[in-house]
C-alpha positions as CSV (number, residue, x, y, z in Angstrom):
1,M,100.3,105.7,134.8
2,V,100.0,108.1,131.8
3,D,98.3,106.6,128.7
4,S,100.0,106.6,125.4
5,Q,98.2,107.8,122.3
6,L,98.3,108.7,118.6
7,R,96.0,109.8,115.9
8,A,96.1,107.7,112.7
9,M,94.8,108.5,109.3
10,T,94.6,106.5,106.1
11,W,93.8,108.1,102.8
12,N,93.9,107.3,99.1
13,I,94.9,110.6,97.5
14,W,94.1,109.8,93.8
15,W,97.6,110.1,92.3
16,R,97.5,112.5,89.3
17,F,94.2,111.1,88.1
18,G,91.1,113.1,87.6
19,P,90.6,116.8,86.6
20,R,92.6,119.6,88.3
21,W,95.0,117.4,90.1
22,R,97.4,120.2,90.9
23,E,94.5,122.2,92.5
24,R,93.9,119.3,94.8
25,Q,97.3,119.3,96.5
26,P,96.6,122.3,98.8
27,G,93.4,120.7,99.9
28,I,95.1,117.4,100.8
29,L,97.6,119.3,102.9
30,A,95.0,121.5,104.4
31,T,92.9,118.5,105.4
32,I,95.9,116.8,107.0
33,E,96.7,120.0,108.9
34,R,93.1,120.4,110.0
35,F,92.8,116.9,111.5
36,G,96.4,116.7,112.9
37,P,97.2,113.0,112.5
38,D,100.5,111.7,113.9
39,V,100.7,108.7,111.5
40,I,99.4,108.8,108.0
41,A,99.1,106.0,105.5
42,L,98.7,107.2,101.9
43,Q,97.8,105.4,98.8
44,E,98.0,106.4,95.1
45,V,101.0,108.6,95.8
46,W,103.1,110.0,93.0
47,A,106.9,109.9,92.7
48,G,109.2,111.3,90.1
49,E,111.7,114.1,89.2
50,G,113.7,113.2,92.3
51,T,110.9,113.6,94.8
52,T,107.7,112.1,96.0
53,Q,104.3,113.6,97.0
54,A,104.9,112.1,100.4
55,D,108.2,113.9,100.8
56,E,106.7,117.2,99.7
57,F,103.9,116.8,102.3
58,A,106.4,115.7,105.0
59,H,108.5,118.8,104.3
60,A,105.5,121.1,104.7
61,L,104.4,119.3,107.9
62,G,107.8,118.8,109.5
63,F,107.2,115.0,109.3
64,H,109.2,112.0,108.2
65,A,108.2,110.0,105.0
66,A,108.8,106.6,103.4
67,F,107.6,105.6,100.0
68,A,107.2,102.2,98.2
69,S,106.1,101.1,94.8
70,P,104.5,99.7,92.7
71,S,101.0,99.6,94.0
72,Y,97.4,99.6,92.7
73,P,96.4,100.7,90.2
74,R,99.3,100.3,87.9
75,T,101.1,103.4,86.8
76,P,99.6,104.3,83.4
77,D,101.8,103.0,80.6
78,P,101.9,104.6,78.2
79,A,101.3,107.9,80.1
80,S,97.8,109.1,79.6
81,A,98.7,112.8,80.1
82,P,101.9,114.9,79.6
83,D,102.3,115.4,83.4
84,H,102.1,111.7,84.0
85,E,105.2,111.0,82.0
86,G,108.1,109.8,84.2
87,F,106.0,109.5,87.4
88,E,105.2,106.3,89.2
89,L,102.4,105.3,91.6
90,G,102.9,103.9,95.1
91,I,102.1,104.0,98.8
92,A,103.6,106.0,101.6
93,L,103.9,106.5,105.3
94,L,104.1,109.9,107.0
95,S,104.9,110.2,110.7
96,R,105.4,112.9,113.3
97,W,108.2,110.7,114.6
98,P,111.1,109.1,112.8
99,I,110.4,106.1,110.6
100,E,112.6,103.1,111.2
101,A,113.5,100.1,109.1
102,P,111.1,100.7,106.2
103,E,110.6,97.5,104.1
104,T,108.8,96.8,100.9
105,I,107.0,93.4,100.9
106,P,105.6,91.9,97.7
107,L,101.9,91.1,97.8
108,P,100.5,87.9,96.2
109,A,99.2,88.8,92.8
110,R,98.6,85.9,90.4
111,H,96.5,87.9,88.0
112,R,98.9,90.8,87.5
113,S,102.1,91.2,85.5
114,W,103.7,93.4,88.1
115,D,104.4,92.8,91.8
116,P,102.5,95.3,94.0
117,V,103.9,95.8,97.5
118,A,103.1,96.6,101.1
119,L,105.2,99.0,103.2
120,R,106.2,97.8,106.7
121,A,108.0,100.1,109.1
122,R,108.3,101.1,112.8
123,V,107.3,104.6,114.0
124,A,109.5,105.8,116.8
125,H,106.7,106.9,119.2
126,P,107.9,108.2,122.5
127,A,106.3,105.3,124.3
128,G,108.1,102.7,122.1
129,P,108.1,101.7,118.5
130,V,104.7,101.3,116.7
131,P,104.7,98.7,114.0
132,V,102.9,99.9,110.9
133,V,101.9,98.3,107.7
134,V,100.5,100.4,104.8
135,A,98.9,98.8,101.7
136,C,96.5,99.1,98.8
137,L,94.9,95.9,97.9
138,E,93.7,94.5,94.5
139,H,90.6,96.5,93.3
140,A,89.3,94.0,90.7
141,T,86.5,92.0,92.4
142,T,87.0,89.4,89.7
143,F,90.4,88.6,91.3
144,S,89.1,87.9,94.8
145,D,91.5,85.0,95.2
146,D,94.3,87.6,95.2
147,R,92.3,90.0,97.4
148,I,91.9,87.3,100.1
149,A,95.5,86.2,99.8
150,Q,96.7,89.8,100.2
151,A,94.5,90.4,103.2
152,A,95.9,87.2,104.7
153,L,99.4,88.5,104.2
154,L,98.5,91.8,105.9
155,A,97.1,89.7,108.8
156,D,100.4,87.8,109.1
157,L,102.4,91.0,109.1
158,G,100.1,92.7,111.6
159,T,100.4,89.8,114.0
160,D,104.1,89.0,113.5
161,P,105.6,88.1,116.9
162,A,108.6,90.3,116.0
163,A,106.2,93.3,116.2
164,D,105.1,92.5,119.8
165,G,106.2,95.2,122.1
166,P,105.2,98.4,124.0
167,A,102.8,99.7,121.4
168,P,99.9,98.3,119.3
169,S,100.5,97.2,115.7
170,L,98.6,99.0,112.9
171,V,97.6,97.9,109.5
172,L,96.2,100.8,107.4
173,G,95.2,101.3,103.8
174,D,92.8,101.3,100.9
175,L,91.8,97.6,101.2
176,N,89.2,97.8,98.4
177,A,86.7,95.8,100.4
178,A,83.8,96.7,102.6
179,A,84.1,96.1,106.3
180,D,82.0,93.0,106.3
181,S,83.4,91.6,103.1
182,A,84.7,88.0,103.1
183,V,87.9,89.5,101.6
184,L,88.8,91.1,105.0
185,R,87.9,88.1,107.1
186,P,91.7,87.1,107.6
187,L,92.2,90.6,109.1
188,R,89.0,90.6,111.2
189,D,89.9,87.2,112.6
190,V,93.2,88.3,114.2
191,M,93.0,92.1,114.4
192,I,90.4,94.7,115.4
193,D,88.7,97.2,113.0
194,A,89.4,100.5,114.7
195,W,86.3,102.2,113.1
196,T,84.0,99.6,114.7
197,A,85.8,99.5,118.0
198,G,85.5,103.3,118.2
199,H,81.7,103.1,117.5
200,G,82.0,104.8,114.1
201,S,78.8,104.9,112.1
202,P,78.1,101.6,110.3
203,E,76.8,103.9,107.4
204,A,80.2,105.5,106.9
205,V,81.4,105.7,103.3
206,T,84.9,106.4,101.9
207,L,84.3,105.9,98.2
208,P,81.1,108.0,97.7
209,S,79.0,107.9,94.5
210,S,78.3,111.6,95.1
211,H,81.9,112.6,94.0
212,P,81.9,114.3,90.6
213,S,84.4,111.7,89.3
214,A,83.2,108.7,91.3
215,P,84.4,105.4,89.7
216,L,80.9,104.0,89.4
217,E,82.2,101.2,87.2
218,A,83.8,99.7,90.3
219,G,80.3,98.5,91.3
220,P,78.4,98.3,94.5
221,E,81.0,96.1,96.3
222,L,83.2,99.2,96.4
223,V,81.2,102.3,95.7
224,D,79.3,103.8,98.6
225,Q,81.1,101.5,101.0
226,R,83.8,102.0,103.7
227,I,86.7,100.4,101.9
228,D,89.5,102.3,103.6
229,H,90.5,100.8,107.0
230,I,92.6,100.9,110.1
231,F,93.1,97.6,111.9
232,Y,95.1,97.2,115.2
233,R,96.3,94.6,117.7
234,P,97.7,95.2,121.2
235,G,101.4,94.9,121.5
236,H,101.2,92.3,124.2
237,E,98.5,90.4,126.1
238,D,98.4,92.8,129.1
239,Q,97.9,95.9,127.0
240,L,94.5,97.7,126.8
241,V,93.9,99.5,123.5
242,T,90.9,101.8,123.1
243,I,89.7,103.9,120.1
244,E,88.6,107.2,121.5
245,S,87.2,108.8,118.3
246,T,86.6,108.1,114.7
247,V,85.9,110.5,111.9
248,I,85.7,110.6,108.1
249,A,87.7,113.4,106.5
250,G,88.2,114.8,103.0
251,D,85.4,117.3,102.3
252,A,85.8,119.8,99.5
253,V,88.3,122.6,100.2
254,D,87.6,125.9,98.4
255,G,85.2,124.0,96.2
256,V,87.6,121.2,95.2
257,F,87.5,117.7,96.5
258,P,91.1,116.7,97.5
259,S,90.4,113.1,96.4
260,D,87.7,110.8,95.1
261,H,88.2,108.9,98.4
262,R,87.5,110.1,101.9
263,A,90.0,109.5,104.7
264,V,89.6,107.5,107.9
265,V,90.9,109.1,111.1
266,C,91.0,107.3,114.5
267,D,92.4,108.2,117.9
268,V,94.3,105.3,119.4
269,R,95.1,105.1,123.2
270,W,96.8,102.3,125.1
271,R,98.0,101.4,128.5
272,N,99.3,98.4,130.3
273,R,96.8,96.6,132.6
274,T,97.8,96.6,136.2
275,G,97.0,93.8,138.5
């Protein structure tokens, strides 16, 4: 029996924040092309003027795209720069295969005046649909009640019996919590951290303080931690899922860092157990 596989990536691509954001766009695309993921979860994605950053990347890659908003952080209002005017901030899914039934799902957010969302969809993998959830969770550690409630919702979505089927379920995103944080316990209890399962380094960092524009004010709970994650669950009880490789991506391209975050990339392989 031939195994099924895909390469998954999650990456916070820093909207239009920071210096030289236009110069960062080629580096984002070059990094995606270099690592060749099949399914990509993006956070801090811009949308406006009849298009989205995800659609532009999808066009360049020959991929499919879905976008949802609002997300974290809130779109600057009023606009903090002229080229922020009229643009919103959200999350997106890119896929080598068609994206089916995209759905925006509100996240619990008692402390915010807007309703951030998760994006749920199915990717039409040749071996059968892959359920995918993309999210960016609350970043303010002061509001950890919301952070935990949001992680619990992602756990519910990732284990929804309606998602059971021929392929594993994936939950990907900037979850704004370290791997061992109590915030992520709802996910760890019912799903598997792909980075850990693939023997990724426990010292891996996706929000490094070494970045020239590192958000040091976020504090040690987030800075110099792995806060971007891929979780998975087998599609049924007789399915064996393995993580064959893990890597952190997002180094500088031509001297420009594509984002203040690094990306997480994992190779996922699955097969049905035979008796």
